[in-house]
Backbone and ligand atoms as CSV (ligand in chain L), in Angstrom:
chain,resi,resn,atom,element,x,y,z
A,1,UNK,N,N,-11.014,-7.585,-14.736
A,1,UNK,CA,C,-10.416,-7.499,-13.392
A,1,UNK,C,C,-10.634,-6.082,-12.845
A,2,UNK,N,N,-11.017,-6.010,-11.613
A,2,UNK,CA,C,-11.313,-4.719,-11.018
A,2,UNK,C,C,-10.014,-3.944,-10.752
A,3,UNK,N,N,-10.055,-2.634,-11.138
A,3,UNK,CA,C,-8.920,-1.764,-10.866
A,3,UNK,C,C,-8.807,-1.547,-9.353
A,4,UNK,N,N,-7.572,-1.530,-8.850
A,4,UNK,CA,C,-7.382,-1.337,-7.402
A,4,UNK,C,C,-6.278,-0.352,-7.129
A,5,UNK,N,N,-6.477,0.502,-6.190
A,5,UNK,CA,C,-5.438,1.420,-5.736
A,5,UNK,C,C,-4.721,0.721,-4.579
A,6,UNK,N,N,-3.422,0.453,-4.753
A,6,UNK,CA,C,-2.684,-0.332,-3.767
A,6,UNK,C,C,-2.787,0.243,-2.348
A,7,UNK,N,N,-2.747,1.592,-2.262
A,7,UNK,CA,C,-2.751,2.185,-0.925
A,7,UNK,C,C,-4.003,1.789,-0.149
A,8,UNK,N,N,-5.099,1.624,-0.885
A,8,UNK,CA,C,-6.356,1.312,-0.196
A,8,UNK,C,C,-6.338,-0.093,0.338
A,9,UNK,N,N,-5.686,-1.006,-0.381
A,9,UNK,CA,C,-5.546,-2.366,0.134
A,9,UNK,C,C,-4.697,-2.351,1.400
A,10,UNK,N,N,-3.632,-1.538,1.372
A,10,UNK,CA,C,-2.767,-1.435,2.545
A,10,UNK,C,C,-3.571,-0.897,3.730
A,11,UNK,N,N,-4.338,0.164,3.476
A,11,UNK,CA,C,-5.128,0.766,4.549
A,11,UNK,C,C,-6.098,-0.260,5.129
A,12,UNK,N,N,-6.705,-1.043,4.254
A,12,UNK,CA,C,-7.695,-2.031,4.699
A,12,UNK,C,C,-7.064,-3.089,5.595
A,13,UNK,N,N,-5.783,-3.347,5.356
A,13,UNK,CA,C,-5.114,-4.370,6.150
A,13,UNK,C,C,-4.572,-3.806,7.455
A,14,UNK,N,N,-4.983,-2.602,7.805
A,14,UNK,CA,C,-4.659,-2.070,9.115
A,14,UNK,C,C,-3.335,-1.349,9.189
A,15,UNK,N,N,-2.735,-1.024,8.061
A,15,UNK,CA,C,-1.483,-0.266,8.065
A,15,UNK,C,C,-1.724,1.010,7.264
A,16,UNK,N,N,-2.481,1.959,7.817
A,16,UNK,CA,C,-2.857,3.115,7.017
A,16,UNK,C,C,-1.683,4.018,6.676
A,17,UNK,N,N,-1.588,4.419,5.435
A,17,UNK,CA,C,-0.548,5.341,4.991
A,17,UNK,C,C,-1.197,6.614,4.440
A,18,UNK,N,N,-2.408,6.843,4.833
A,18,UNK,CA,C,-3.175,7.915,4.214
A,18,UNK,C,C,-3.358,9.049,5.210
A,19,UNK,N,N,-3.590,10.222,4.715
A,19,UNK,CA,C,-3.717,11.374,5.588
A,19,UNK,C,C,-4.812,12.283,5.048
A,20,UNK,N,N,-4.999,13.389,5.761
A,20,UNK,CA,C,-6.060,14.310,5.343
A,20,UNK,C,C,-5.852,14.793,3.915
A,21,UNK,N,N,-4.589,14.816,3.466
A,21,UNK,CA,C,-4.336,15.251,2.084
A,21,UNK,C,C,-4.870,14.256,1.071
A,22,UNK,N,N,-5.081,13.025,1.506
A,22,UNK,CA,C,-5.608,12.024,0.577
A,22,UNK,C,C,-7.123,12.103,0.458
A,23,UNK,N,N,-7.744,12.864,1.343
A,23,UNK,CA,C,-9.157,13.145,1.179
A,23,UNK,C,C,-9.244,14.130,0.020
A,24,UNK,N,N,-10.130,13.881,-0.898
A,24,UNK,CA,C,-10.197,14.806,-2.032
A,24,UNK,C,C,-11.564,14.814,-2.660
A,25,UNK,N,N,-11.801,15.930,-3.353
A,25,UNK,CA,C,-13.050,16.056,-4.106
A,25,UNK,C,C,-12.863,15.410,-5.463
A,26,UNK,N,N,-13.831,14.648,-5.864
A,26,UNK,CA,C,-13.788,13.986,-7.167
A,26,UNK,C,C,-14.940,14.531,-7.997
A,27,UNK,N,N,-14.596,14.966,-9.208
A,27,UNK,CA,C,-15.625,15.454,-10.137
A,27,UNK,C,C,-16.335,14.272,-10.755
A,28,UNK,N,N,-17.621,14.231,-10.601
A,28,UNK,CA,C,-18.417,13.173,-11.239
A,28,UNK,C,C,-18.929,13.676,-12.585
A,29,UNK,N,N,-19.256,12.783,-13.488
A,29,UNK,CA,C,-19.769,13.216,-14.791
A,29,UNK,C,C,-21.083,13.978,-14.616
A,30,UNK,N,N,-21.259,14.983,-15.462
A,30,UNK,CA,C,-22.517,15.743,-15.432
A,30,UNK,C,C,-23.064,15.783,-16.855
A,31,UNK,N,N,-24.224,15.224,-17.051
A,31,UNK,CA,C,-24.863,15.214,-18.366
A,31,UNK,C,C,-25.847,16.383,-18.402
A,32,UNK,N,N,-25.437,17.450,-19.080
A,32,UNK,CA,C,-26.285,18.641,-19.151
A,32,UNK,C,C,-27.482,18.345,-20.041
A,33,UNK,N,N,-28.631,18.775,-19.626
A,33,UNK,CA,C,-29.848,18.477,-20.394
A,33,UNK,C,C,-30.889,19.530,-20.040
A,34,UNK,N,N,-31.517,20.157,-21.037
A,34,UNK,CA,C,-32.563,21.139,-20.717
A,34,UNK,C,C,-33.710,20.509,-19.931
A,35,UNK,N,N,-33.814,19.206,-19.974
A,35,UNK,CA,C,-34.892,18.530,-19.220
A,35,UNK,C,C,-34.471,18.270,-17.773
A,36,UNK,N,N,-33.222,18.644,-17.449
A,36,UNK,CA,C,-32.715,18.388,-16.097
A,36,UNK,C,C,-31.400,17.650,-16.196
A,37,UNK,N,N,-30.423,18.048,-15.374
A,37,UNK,CA,C,-29.093,17.443,-15.454
A,37,UNK,C,C,-29.064,16.066,-14.790
A,38,UNK,N,N,-28.046,15.305,-15.162
A,38,UNK,CA,C,-27.937,13.938,-14.645
A,38,UNK,C,C,-26.469,13.668,-14.284
A,39,UNK,N,N,-26.265,13.093,-13.118
A,39,UNK,CA,C,-24.915,12.686,-12.696
A,39,UNK,C,C,-24.967,11.229,-12.267
A,40,UNK,N,N,-23.878,10.523,-12.491
A,40,UNK,CA,C,-23.855,9.099,-12.117
A,40,UNK,C,C,-22.516,8.751,-11.475
A,41,UNK,N,N,-22.529,7.664,-10.737
A,41,UNK,CA,C,-21.296,7.127,-10.142
A,41,UNK,C,C,-21.165,5.687,-10.598
A,42,UNK,N,N,-20.011,5.354,-11.135
A,42,UNK,CA,C,-19.723,3.970,-11.478
A,42,UNK,C,C,-18.641,3.483,-10.528
A,43,UNK,N,N,-18.945,2.426,-9.856
A,43,UNK,CA,C,-18.027,1.906,-8.844
A,43,UNK,C,C,-16.616,1.759,-9.415
A,44,UNK,N,N,-16.518,1.145,-10.564
A,44,UNK,CA,C,-15.206,0.808,-11.108
A,44,UNK,C,C,-14.430,2.042,-11.595
A,45,UNK,N,N,-15.148,3.083,-12.028
A,45,UNK,CA,C,-14.470,4.260,-12.598
A,45,UNK,C,C,-14.252,5.392,-11.605
A,46,UNK,N,N,-15.090,5.505,-10.588
A,46,UNK,CA,C,-15.035,6.692,-9.735
A,46,UNK,C,C,-14.715,6.401,-8.279
A,47,UNK,N,N,-14.936,5.172,-7.829
A,47,UNK,CA,C,-14.802,4.881,-6.395
A,47,UNK,C,C,-13.655,3.890,-6.190
A,48,UNK,N,N,-12.620,4.260,-5.433
A,48,UNK,CA,C,-11.453,3.377,-5.285
A,48,UNK,C,C,-11.649,2.290,-4.226
A,49,UNK,N,N,-12.887,1.863,-4.024
A,49,UNK,CA,C,-13.151,0.714,-3.142
A,49,UNK,C,C,-14.458,0.089,-3.607
A,50,UNK,N,N,-14.704,-1.111,-3.139
A,50,UNK,CA,C,-15.962,-1.760,-3.500
A,50,UNK,C,C,-17.055,-1.248,-2.581
A,51,UNK,N,N,-18.139,-0.790,-3.179
A,51,UNK,CA,C,-19.234,-0.222,-2.386
A,51,UNK,C,C,-20.045,-1.369,-1.786
A,52,UNK,N,N,-20.121,-1.359,-0.450
A,52,UNK,CA,C,-20.882,-2.433,0.202
A,52,UNK,C,C,-22.110,-1.890,0.937
A,53,UNK,N,N,-22.214,-0.553,0.971
A,53,UNK,CA,C,-23.356,0.032,1.694
A,53,UNK,C,C,-23.585,1.439,1.185
A,54,UNK,N,N,-24.836,1.843,1.133
A,54,UNK,CA,C,-25.172,3.249,0.884
A,54,UNK,C,C,-26.140,3.684,1.978
A,55,UNK,N,N,-25.955,4.888,2.489
A,55,UNK,CA,C,-26.960,5.459,3.399
A,55,UNK,C,C,-27.038,6.944,3.124
A,56,UNK,N,N,-28.083,7.572,3.613
A,56,UNK,CA,C,-28.224,8.997,3.383
A,56,UNK,C,C,-28.759,9.670,4.632
A,57,UNK,N,N,-28.360,10.902,4.805
A,57,UNK,CA,C,-28.699,11.707,5.987
A,57,UNK,C,C,-29.547,12.869,5.502
A,58,UNK,N,N,-30.660,13.101,6.140
A,58,UNK,CA,C,-31.618,14.105,5.646
A,58,UNK,C,C,-32.444,14.596,6.834
A,59,UNK,N,N,-33.241,15.632,6.612
A,59,UNK,CA,C,-34.072,16.224,7.682
A,59,UNK,C,C,-33.206,16.617,8.881
A,60,UNK,N,N,-32.049,17.192,8.597
A,60,UNK,CA,C,-31.131,17.543,9.683
A,60,UNK,C,C,-31.534,18.905,10.255
A,61,UNK,N,N,-31.867,18.975,11.537
A,61,UNK,CA,C,-32.223,20.270,12.137
A,61,UNK,C,C,-31.045,21.246,12.088
A,62,UNK,N,N,-31.332,22.514,11.921
A,62,UNK,CA,C,-30.290,23.546,11.886
A,62,UNK,C,C,-29.387,23.455,13.112
A,63,UNK,N,N,-28.098,23.656,12.909
A,63,UNK,CA,C,-27.159,23.683,14.034
A,63,UNK,C,C,-26.656,22.316,14.458
A,64,UNK,N,N,-27.164,21.274,13.807
A,64,UNK,CA,C,-26.751,19.914,14.197
A,64,UNK,C,C,-25.316,19.623,13.776
A,65,UNK,N,N,-24.601,18.893,14.621
A,65,UNK,CA,C,-23.278,18.362,14.264
A,65,UNK,C,C,-23.417,16.852,14.136
A,66,UNK,N,N,-23.102,16.331,12.954
A,66,UNK,CA,C,-23.102,14.869,12.757
A,66,UNK,C,C,-21.657,14.381,12.726
A,67,UNK,N,N,-21.485,13.089,12.810
A,67,UNK,CA,C,-20.140,12.532,12.801
A,67,UNK,C,C,-19.528,12.642,14.178
A,68,UNK,N,N,-18.305,13.151,14.230
A,68,UNK,CA,C,-17.595,13.175,15.511
A,68,UNK,C,C,-16.998,11.804,15.794
A,69,UNK,N,N,-16.401,11.217,14.762
A,69,UNK,CA,C,-15.784,9.897,14.895
A,69,UNK,C,C,-14.925,9.623,13.669
A,70,UNK,N,N,-14.185,8.518,13.736
A,70,UNK,CA,C,-13.465,7.983,12.571
A,70,UNK,C,C,-13.883,6.524,12.444
A,71,UNK,N,N,-13.477,5.915,11.357
A,71,UNK,CA,C,-13.680,4.464,11.205
A,71,UNK,C,C,-12.321,3.788,11.180
A,72,UNK,N,N,-12.242,2.622,11.792
A,72,UNK,CA,C,-10.987,1.869,11.751
A,72,UNK,C,C,-10.646,1.447,10.332
A,73,UNK,N,N,-11.627,0.958,9.590
A,73,UNK,CA,C,-11.296,0.405,8.270
A,73,UNK,C,C,-12.194,0.878,7.139
A,74,UNK,N,N,-13.287,1.534,7.448
A,74,UNK,CA,C,-14.248,1.885,6.387
A,74,UNK,C,C,-13.835,3.147,5.641
A,75,UNK,N,N,-13.908,3.100,4.329
A,75,UNK,CA,C,-13.710,4.272,3.482
A,75,UNK,C,C,-15.085,4.775,3.046
A,76,UNK,N,N,-15.185,6.077,2.840
A,76,UNK,CA,C,-16.475,6.643,2.438
A,76,UNK,C,C,-16.323,7.609,1.260
A,77,UNK,N,N,-17.415,7.757,0.587
A,77,UNK,CA,C,-17.555,8.651,-0.550
A,77,UNK,C,C,-18.815,9.458,-0.244
A,78,UNK,N,N,-18.695,10.763,-0.068
A,78,UNK,CA,C,-19.826,11.562,0.406
A,78,UNK,C,C,-20.251,12.551,-0.674
A,79,UNK,N,N,-21.536,12.612,-0.945
A,79,UNK,CA,C,-22.067,13.519,-1.972
A,79,UNK,C,C,-23.229,14.318,-1.373
A,80,UNK,N,N,-23.218,15.626,-1.610
A,80,UNK,CA,C,-24.383,16.445,-1.233
A,80,UNK,C,C,-25.384,16.353,-2.386
A,81,UNK,N,N,-26.333,15.441,-2.272
A,81,UNK,CA,C,-27.311,15.270,-3.363
A,81,UNK,C,C,-28.199,16.492,-3.480
A,82,UNK,N,N,-28.414,17.147,-2.364
A,82,UNK,CA,C,-29.256,18.344,-2.332
A,82,UNK,C,C,-28.736,19.255,-1.230
A,83,UNK,N,N,-28.890,20.562,-1.408
A,83,UNK,CA,C,-28.480,21.501,-0.375
A,83,UNK,C,C,-26.978,21.504,-0.164
A,84,UNK,N,N,-26.567,21.846,1.050
A,84,UNK,CA,C,-25.136,21.967,1.331
A,84,UNK,C,C,-24.844,21.636,2.798
A,85,UNK,N,N,-23.589,21.292,3.030
A,85,UNK,CA,C,-23.080,21.100,4.390
A,85,UNK,C,C,-21.564,21.130,4.316
A,86,UNK,N,N,-20.940,21.298,5.468
A,86,UNK,CA,C,-19.477,21.291,5.548
A,86,UNK,C,C,-19.007,19.984,6.172
A,87,UNK,N,N,-17.900,19.479,5.654
A,87,UNK,CA,C,-17.287,18.286,6.233
A,87,UNK,C,C,-15.897,18.678,6.725
A,88,UNK,N,N,-15.661,18.524,8.019
A,88,UNK,CA,C,-14.375,18.835,8.636
A,88,UNK,C,C,-13.617,17.527,8.791
A,89,UNK,N,N,-12.426,17.477,8.227
A,89,UNK,CA,C,-11.634,16.243,8.241
A,89,UNK,C,C,-10.327,16.475,8.990
A,90,UNK,N,N,-9.879,15.468,9.701
A,90,UNK,CA,C,-8.730,15.602,10.597
A,90,UNK,C,C,-7.987,14.267,10.606
A,91,UNK,N,N,-6.689,14.298,10.279
A,91,UNK,CA,C,-5.902,13.057,10.319
A,91,UNK,C,C,-5.015,12.994,11.559
A,92,UNK,N,N,-5.283,13.871,12.511
A,92,UNK,CA,C,-4.483,13.910,13.736
A,92,UNK,C,C,-3.383,14.954,13.668
A,93,UNK,N,N,-3.009,15.358,12.426
A,93,UNK,CA,C,-1.986,16.390,12.233
A,93,UNK,C,C,-2.526,17.571,11.432
A,94,UNK,N,N,-3.349,17.296,10.454
A,94,UNK,CA,C,-3.884,18.332,9.570
A,94,UNK,C,C,-5.405,18.313,9.617
A,95,UNK,N,N,-5.969,19.510,9.474
A,95,UNK,CA,C,-7.421,19.618,9.391
A,95,UNK,C,C,-7.791,20.289,8.081
A,96,UNK,N,N,-8.769,19.766,7.392
A,96,UNK,CA,C,-9.256,20.385,6.164
A,96,UNK,C,C,-10.776,20.443,6.225
A,97,UNK,N,N,-11.300,21.484,5.577
A,97,UNK,CA,C,-12.747,21.686,5.602
A,97,UNK,C,C,-13.231,21.747,4.161
A,98,UNK,N,N,-14.245,20.976,3.874
A,98,UNK,CA,C,-14.844,20.994,2.539
A,98,UNK,C,C,-16.288,21.437,2.665
A,99,UNK,N,N,-16.695,22.330,1.788
A,99,UNK,CA,C,-18.116,22.642,1.666
A,99,UNK,C,C,-18.653,21.851,0.486
A,100,UNK,N,N,-19.614,20.993,0.755
A,100,UNK,CA,C,-20.229,20.217,-0.328
A,100,UNK,C,C,-21.566,20.874,-0.673
A,101,UNK,N,N,-21.663,21.319,-1.910
A,101,UNK,CA,C,-22.911,21.983,-2.331
A,101,UNK,C,C,-23.208,21.723,-3.809
A,102,UNK,N,N,-22.559,20.720,-4.383
A,102,UNK,CA,C,-22.805,20.357,-5.779
A,102,UNK,C,C,-23.052,18.858,-5.846
A,103,UNK,N,N,-24.107,18.462,-6.533
A,103,UNK,CA,C,-24.436,17.025,-6.558
A,103,UNK,C,C,-23.535,16.260,-7.517
A,104,UNK,N,N,-22.589,16.952,-8.165
A,104,UNK,CA,C,-21.633,16.264,-9.043
A,104,UNK,C,C,-20.212,16.285,-8.458
A,105,UNK,N,N,-20.106,16.610,-7.152
A,105,UNK,CA,C,-18.819,16.513,-6.453
A,105,UNK,C,C,-18.936,15.442,-5.374
A,106,UNK,N,N,-17.938,14.571,-5.325
A,106,UNK,CA,C,-17.924,13.545,-4.277
A,106,UNK,C,C,-16.669,13.732,-3.442
A,107,UNK,N,N,-16.813,13.612,-2.140
A,107,UNK,CA,C,-15.664,13.734,-1.239
A,107,UNK,C,C,-15.233,12.335,-0.799
A,108,UNK,N,N,-13.982,12.028,-1.083
A,108,UNK,CA,C,-13.418,10.737,-0.724
A,108,UNK,C,C,-12.799,10.855,0.666
A,109,UNK,N,N,-13.257,10.032,1.596
A,109,UNK,CA,C,-12.741,10.068,2.976
A,109,UNK,C,C,-12.258,8.664,3.354
A,110,UNK,N,N,-10.948,8.470,3.413
A,110,UNK,CA,C,-10.413,7.151,3.777
A,110,UNK,C,C,-10.660,6.825,5.238
A,111,UNK,N,N,-10.336,5.611,5.609
A,111,UNK,CA,C,-10.440,5.202,7.008
A,111,UNK,C,C,-9.468,6.004,7.879
A,112,UNK,N,N,-9.698,5.941,9.165
A,112,UNK,CA,C,-8.874,6.640,10.160
A,112,UNK,C,C,-8.742,8.133,9.880
A,113,UNK,N,N,-9.824,8.729,9.466
A,113,UNK,CA,C,-9.920,10.183,9.360
A,113,UNK,C,C,-11.102,10.609,10.246
A,114,UNK,N,N,-10.795,11.488,11.182
A,114,UNK,CA,C,-11.855,11.997,12.056
A,114,UNK,C,C,-12.702,12.970,11.249
A,115,UNK,N,N,-14.018,12.869,11.354
A,115,UNK,CA,C,-14.882,13.768,10.573
A,115,UNK,C,C,-16.039,14.306,11.393
A,116,UNK,N,N,-16.384,15.544,11.055
A,116,UNK,CA,C,-17.608,16.145,11.571
A,116,UNK,C,C,-18.320,16.784,10.412
A,117,UNK,N,N,-19.640,16.737,10.421
A,117,UNK,CA,C,-20.449,17.359,9.374
A,117,UNK,C,C,-21.325,18.416,10.039
A,118,UNK,N,N,-21.201,19.639,9.531
A,118,UNK,CA,C,-21.892,20.767,10.159
A,118,UNK,C,C,-22.529,21.658,9.087
A,119,UNK,N,N,-23.229,22.665,9.534
A,119,UNK,CA,C,-23.822,23.695,8.643
A,119,UNK,C,C,-24.740,23.097,7.581
A,120,UNK,N,N,-25.548,22.154,7.972
A,120,UNK,CA,C,-26.505,21.577,7.016
A,120,UNK,C,C,-27.557,22.622,6.647
A,121,UNK,N,N,-27.789,22.790,5.353
A,121,UNK,CA,C,-28.882,23.649,4.929
A,121,UNK,C,C,-30.203,22.890,5.143
A,122,UNK,N,N,-31.308,23.594,5.072
A,122,UNK,CA,C,-32.590,22.963,5.432
A,122,UNK,C,C,-32.949,21.795,4.513
A,123,UNK,N,N,-32.543,21.879,3.262
A,123,UNK,CA,C,-32.922,20.833,2.292
A,123,UNK,C,C,-31.790,19.842,2.041
A,124,UNK,N,N,-30.787,19.806,2.911
A,124,UNK,CA,C,-29.592,19.001,2.617
A,124,UNK,C,C,-29.884,17.501,2.662
A,125,UNK,N,N,-29.343,16.808,1.666
A,125,UNK,CA,C,-29.355,15.338,1.672
A,125,UNK,C,C,-27.922,14.892,1.394
A,126,UNK,N,N,-27.344,14.158,2.343
A,126,UNK,CA,C,-25.976,13.646,2.191
A,126,UNK,C,C,-26.051,12.167,1.847
A,127,UNK,N,N,-25.573,11.831,0.657
A,127,UNK,CA,C,-25.466,10.414,0.268
A,127,UNK,C,C,-24.068,9.937,0.646
A,128,UNK,N,N,-23.996,8.785,1.319
A,128,UNK,CA,C,-22.694,8.229,1.691
A,128,UNK,C,C,-22.595,6.804,1.141
A,129,UNK,N,N,-21.541,6.573,0.359
A,129,UNK,CA,C,-21.239,5.226,-0.126
A,129,UNK,C,C,-20.076,4.714,0.711
A,130,UNK,N,N,-20.215,3.518,1.244
A,130,UNK,CA,C,-19.214,3.020,2.192
A,130,UNK,C,C,-18.653,1.676,1.733
A,131,UNK,N,N,-17.432,1.401,2.198
A,131,UNK,CA,C,-16.708,0.210,1.732
A,131,UNK,C,C,-17.030,-1.034,2.551
A,132,UNK,N,N,-17.880,-0.891,3.572
A,132,UNK,CA,C,-18.195,-2.081,4.381
A,132,UNK,C,C,-19.603,-1.960,4.947
A,133,UNK,N,N,-20.195,-3.084,5.326
A,133,UNK,CA,C,-21.499,-3.031,5.984
A,133,UNK,C,C,-21.374,-2.325,7.325
A,134,UNK,N,N,-22.493,-1.905,7.881
A,134,UNK,CA,C,-22.474,-1.217,9.173
A,134,UNK,C,C,-21.916,-2.146,10.247
A,135,UNK,N,N,-20.979,-1.612,11.042
A,135,UNK,CA,C,-20.423,-2.375,12.176
A,135,UNK,C,C,-20.073,-1.375,13.267
A,136,UNK,N,N,-20.770,-1.445,14.370
A,136,UNK,CA,C,-20.546,-0.483,15.462
A,136,UNK,C,C,-19.095,-0.516,15.940
A,137,UNK,N,N,-18.453,-1.702,15.874
A,137,UNK,CA,C,-17.082,-1.787,16.404
A,137,UNK,C,C,-16.040,-1.233,15.439
A,138,UNK,N,N,-16.468,-0.775,14.259
A,138,UNK,CA,C,-15.514,-0.109,13.356
A,138,UNK,C,C,-15.380,1.384,13.688
A,139,UNK,N,N,-16.271,1.886,14.558
A,139,UNK,CA,C,-16.240,3.301,14.921
A,139,UNK,C,C,-15.150,3.569,15.954
A,140,UNK,N,N,-14.473,4.715,15.787
A,140,UNK,CA,C,-13.592,5.239,16.838
A,140,UNK,C,C,-14.243,6.547,17.267
A,141,UNK,N,N,-14.829,6.555,18.451
A,141,UNK,CA,C,-15.587,7.734,18.889
A,141,UNK,C,C,-14.822,8.558,19.918
A,142,UNK,N,N,-13.701,8.021,20.358
A,142,UNK,CA,C,-12.895,8.727,21.351
A,142,UNK,C,C,-11.683,9.333,20.637
A,143,UNK,N,N,-11.522,10.664,20.752
A,143,UNK,CA,C,-10.472,11.345,19.978
A,143,UNK,C,C,-9.066,10.899,20.404
A,144,UNK,N,N,-8.865,10.639,21.701
A,144,UNK,CA,C,-7.546,10.175,22.154
A,144,UNK,C,C,-7.229,8.808,21.559
A,145,UNK,N,N,-8.241,7.974,21.513
A,145,UNK,CA,C,-8.059,6.647,20.896
A,145,UNK,C,C,-7.732,6.797,19.404
A,146,UNK,N,N,-8.411,7.747,18.756
A,146,UNK,CA,C,-8.128,8.030,17.334
A,146,UNK,C,C,-6.665,8.425,17.152
A,147,UNK,N,N,-6.175,9.339,17.999
A,147,UNK,CA,C,-4.775,9.778,17.889
A,147,UNK,C,C,-3.820,8.615,18.128
A,148,UNK,N,N,-4.168,7.773,19.063
A,148,UNK,CA,C,-3.321,6.604,19.350
A,148,UNK,C,C,-3.258,5.688,18.120
A,149,UNK,N,N,-4.407,5.448,17.507
A,149,UNK,CA,C,-4.443,4.583,16.317
A,149,UNK,C,C,-3.663,5.199,15.163
A,150,UNK,N,N,-3.715,6.532,15.032
A,150,UNK,CA,C,-2.960,7.194,13.954
A,150,UNK,C,C,-1.461,7.049,14.184
A,151,UNK,N,N,-1.053,7.116,15.458
A,151,UNK,CA,C,0.388,7.091,15.775
A,151,UNK,C,C,1.018,5.729,15.496
A,152,UNK,N,N,0.226,4.659,15.618
A,152,UNK,CA,C,0.826,3.335,15.464
A,152,UNK,C,C,0.906,2.911,14.008
A,153,UNK,N,N,0.549,3.816,13.104
A,153,UNK,CA,C,0.617,3.440,11.693
A,153,UNK,C,C,2.063,3.354,11.222
L,1,LIG,P1,P,-23.702,7.550,13.027
L,1,LIG,O1,O,-22.804,6.919,12.017
L,1,LIG,O2,O,-23.165,7.732,14.416
L,1,LIG,O3,O,-24.204,8.952,12.471
L,1,LIG,P2,P,-23.356,10.251,12.103
L,1,LIG,O4,O,-21.926,9.854,11.977
L,1,LIG,O5,O,-23.932,10.749,10.815
L,1,LIG,O6,O,-23.595,11.238,13.179
L,1,LIG,O7,O,-25.044,6.689,13.069
L,1,LIG,C1,C,-26.162,7.124,13.786
L,1,LIG,C2,C,-26.941,5.885,14.204
L,1,LIG,O8,O,-27.397,5.160,13.073
L,1,LIG,C3,C,-26.125,4.913,15.045
L,1,LIG,O9,O,-26.954,4.437,16.095
L,1,LIG,C4,C,-25.818,3.786,14.125
L,1,LIG,C5,C,-26.945,3.820,13.115
L,1,LIG,N1,N,-26.502,3.416,11.767
L,1,LIG,C6,C,-26.911,2.202,11.250
L,1,LIG,O10,O,-27.657,1.437,11.885
L,1,LIG,N2,N,-26.509,1.847,9.993
L,1,LIG,C7,C,-25.690,2.651,9.243
L,1,LIG,O11,O,-25.327,2.278,8.100
L,1,LIG,C8,C,-25.254,3.902,9.816
L,1,LIG,C9,C,-24.352,4.827,9.053
L,1,LIG,C10,C,-25.693,4.233,11.070
């Protein structure tokens, strides 16, 4: 039986109880090897949701801002596979900034968290594991609408 974090089920059902403090860095296993290090992610052990999509962002021109939205229901797990970038997270009350620059650190970002990704280094590759398939209507791109959705929780 798959392990489940109850709060995530609640969030998925549209009653989010999560905040920017619930965004956190997760240490992934690192297998040290003189031939080159290896890190892995196991859905059941490291990711508190079922992974339904993976995408990656790369070839980002200097100075670019990505994101600038929240998701109504999608949770994400973000890893800097290469290079570095900053992820700015906002739950409507608190803002936190993470610099991702290690391929064995994953940033957990629940739904209804506004995010921006900035300061991409030239070689940056951002891997994102997501809890749902792509759906344009899951995006909240208007900040006032985001605040309204946070308030009704
Ligand atoms: P978007 O999520 O807005 O990028 P970011 O948040 O990194 O700035 O996505 C950019 C475009 O790519 C948008 O037109 C939707 C499309 N897209 C997909 O078709 N599938 C996907 O899985 C994702 C993440 C985006």
